[in-house]
C-alpha positions, 0 to 999 in steps of 0.5 A: 596606408602609404597615401597622404590625402587631404584629410591627413593635412592640418588645415584647421586654423584653430587647431594650428593656433593651439598646436603652436601655443600649447603643443610640445616642441623638439628639434631634429635638424633640419626640422623643428617639430611641434606636436599636440595630443588632440581630444577625441573627435577633433580629427576626422574618423580613421585619421590618427594624425594630421600634419602641417609641412612648412618652410620659410620664405625668408630662408628660401626666396624662390617658390620652387625651392620651398615647394621642393623641400615640402615635396621631399618632406611629404614623400619621406613622411608618407613612407614612414607614417605607418609606424606612427599610425600603428602606434597611435591606433594601438594606444587610441590617440590622435595628434596634430603635427607640424614639420618646419624646415629650418635650414638654409640648404636643401638636403638630399632625399636620403638625408631627409628620409633618415631625419623624418625616420628619427622624427617619428621615433622621437615623437613616439618616445615623447608621446609614450612619456606624456600622461594620456588625457582623460578624453583620449583613454579607452573605456 
């Protein structure tokens, strides 16, 4: 449950384009979060969410800094994802998610951990407030 494997990473360019063009967006500083409910069968079986973690080369010129931000974000997400997965599997939903780090400084791990926890809580609240598409409803 506390893993973050290849199948959980968002790699599909079609799904990524759809996520940024038609998905929902909210901000939990220092992250900009895009999310989209996916039709059933879009994601691999048993995977309720795929995640894209990104940071800007414009804000972090050195690759070591970008990699550190992404590594810290992946670790925080990995530890908080069971709460999201439990909600998604209970409601038989699948989502595509993007976490974009938008600040110029690297926060410490404790602060990022708290922010990712808030992202998961906000995401669950927003998903609950959305009407469920017909192809995601259980028969």
